[in-house]
Residue, then its C-alpha position, 0 to 999 in steps of 0.5 A: x500499500x502507498x504510504x505518504x513520504x516526508x522529508x526531513x531537512x535539519x543538521x541535528x541528527x538527534x533532532x531529525x531522527x526524533x521528528x521522524x520517529x513521531x511521523x512514522x508511528x502515524x504511518x508516514x515514510x521518513x527520508x532525512x537530509x543534513x544540510x540544505x544542499x542535501x535537501x535540493x539534491x534529494x527533492x530534484x531526485x524524488x519529491x517528497x509529499x511533505x517537506x519539514x525544514x530546519x531554516x538554520x542549516x549549513x551549505x544552504x539554510x532553509x529560506x535559501x532551500x524556499x528560494x530554490x524549489x519555490x518556482x519549480x515546485x510551488x505545489x510541494x507542501x512545506x512546514x518550516x522549523x524555526x528557533x523560539x523567537x525567530x519570528x521574522x524568518x518564519x514571516x519570510x519562509x511564509x511569504x516564500x510558500x510555506x505552509x506553516x511554522x513550528x517552534x522548537x522545541x518542537x511539540x510532537x503532537x502539534x507536528x502529527x496534526x500539522x503534517x496530517x492536515x496538510x497531507x490530507x489536503x495535498x491529495x494522494x501520495x507521490x512516491x509509491x511504497x512497495x507492495x507487499x504481495x505480488x498481486x498482477x500474479x493471479x492463480x490459486x495453484x501451489x506453482x503460483x504459490x511458490x512463485x510468489x514466495x520466489x518473487x518476495x525473495x528476490x525483491x528483497x535482494x539486489x541480485x540478477x534474476x533469471x525468468x524462465x518458462x514458455x512463450x506467454x506465461x506471464x514472464x514480464x509480470x513476474x519481473x514487473x512484481x519483482x520490480x513493484x515490490x522492491x526498493x526500486x519500485x519508485x524508479x523506471x521499469x524499462x523493458x527490452x524484447x531482444x528478439x523484437x530489435x533489429x540485430x543491427x540496432x540492438x547494441x544502440x538501443x541497449x548502450x546508446x550513442x553518441x552524435x556521429x557515431x554512425x550514419x544516421x545518428x544525428x543527436x545522441x541517444x540514452x540507451x535502455x541501460x541509462x533510462x533504467x538508472x535507478x530502476x529495473x531494466x528487463x531484458x526478455x528473450x536474453x538468448x537472442x543476444x548474439x556473443x558480442x552483446x553478451x560479452x558487453x552485458x557481462x561487463x556491464x553486470x561486472x563493472x556496472x558502467x556502460x559506454x555509449x557507441x562512439x563514446x570512449x568514457x564510461x558512464x556508471x549506472x544503478x540498475x537492476x537487471x531481470x533477464x527472461x528466456x523461453x529456451x533452456x540455457x544449459x542447452x544453448x551454452x552446449x551448443x556454443x550460442x550462449x556464454x557459461x559466464x553470462x548464465x552464472x551471473x544472470x542466474x543468480x536467483x532463478x524463477x521457472x514458470x510452468x505453463x498453464x496446463x500443468x496447473x490447470x486449476x488456475x486457468x479460470x482465476x486467471x480468465x476471471x482476471x482477465x475479464x476485469x481488466x478488459x473495458x468491455x466486460x467488466x460484467x461478463x459472466x462465464x456459464x459453466x460449460x464455458x469454464x469447463x472447456x477452459x479447463x480442459x483445453x491444453x493451452x499451448x499458447x498459455x496465458x496469452x493464448x486464453x486472453x485471445x480466447x476471451x476477447x473473441x469470446x466477448x466479441x460474440x457474446x450479446x448479453x454479456x454471459x460467456x457460452x460454449x458457442x463463443x468459443x473457437x470451434x476447436x475448443x466447442x467440443x470441450x464443453x461437452x466432454x466429447x471423446x473426440x476432442x483435442x487441444x489446439x496444439x493438435x494432441x490430447x494433452x490435457x483433454x479429459x474425453x467422456x468426463x461428465x461436466x458436473x465432476x470437472x466443476x466439483x473437482x475444481x470447486x474443490x481445488x480452489x477451496x483448499x488453495x484458498x485455505x476454505x475462504x468462500x468468499x474468495x473461492x467465489x470470486x476466483x471462479x467468477x460465481x457469486x457467494x450464493x451460487x458457490x454456496x449452492x454448489x458446494x451442498x449440491x455436491x456434498x463438499x465437506x469444509 
């Protein structure tokens, strides 16, 4: 959940820590600056929601700080802290845009009241805090539970992460979740699909170039490594990098510097790299297509996202999540037969294929309920449990021939209840049912608590 941030600028370490402790008790997140110059630097790097500013500081005093930021950030609320009796400085600060002032020694209750009152009138937080859970990773299976745990563990570290899995399984979602839960969440998340950029342009795309570095380089360009400074760079399809770029990437990982094409001076970058691939890199290493030393640098932490066909109980929760996020379908509901067909299909295209099937079905569903006739022709037999039904990849993997629809539905409800610890409200939401409908089905199928 987002927390509002207060920057406390005070040259007295004990005093600023005391003020910070008083504000953190009421749920605010505090940052600190020991002088005016540092305060201006922090504000320029990432503006807080409130500035608590001591007027007497070295390098730049409080008045100088206010003059520096008042024109650039007139909306930033400032509360000044002044010595007893120094009313003249407080008045000058108010003329420069300060919202209020507090006299030393600061009364803690007054401090909290003033801060909360100003923040409540200033609107929502400007700086998001790390989330507690990877909410974008939807599913109820044990595989998904382990992935969430791995994401939280990765987010708590600064190590490089390698995410492996088939195309369409959601590797970028995992990378974004790691970024959102990490201390870098306020910085940029910069994705690069290494397979989508033409080979001749990829080096310039990643490292940038100087003006005149090559024909057509009319201006200087910052590469994706520089763009991701302070945040996370996601390198998708990392196995597509040619050997020369693999060597340059290895150097970035070792030295944390990059060199633009056509430049001789290295540029230091503060980034966290998450890479992804749908290939087995150990096989690529054996074939001489991927550097072994780079693999070990990338795979400090490794997360494997299994295909959808191996975690069938996640299909309906993901489908429900996708439907909620499609603008045309906030109220769309899946019939039992439609849902059964989704759980029986083998999904060779994984979540990406599921999203396409749902979007197609919505185009044909006039009343908002998705029924078997809205499915692609190849999936329609799965709604009836036909013995002749096959998956979209032409085999029988994952298909449940001849299984009665009610048995599929019962098993799905039982597995979802178990995965969600028996919570019926969350189970109903995951399955796209009302709570009353779920209770009816539990009673009808004789499912024990």
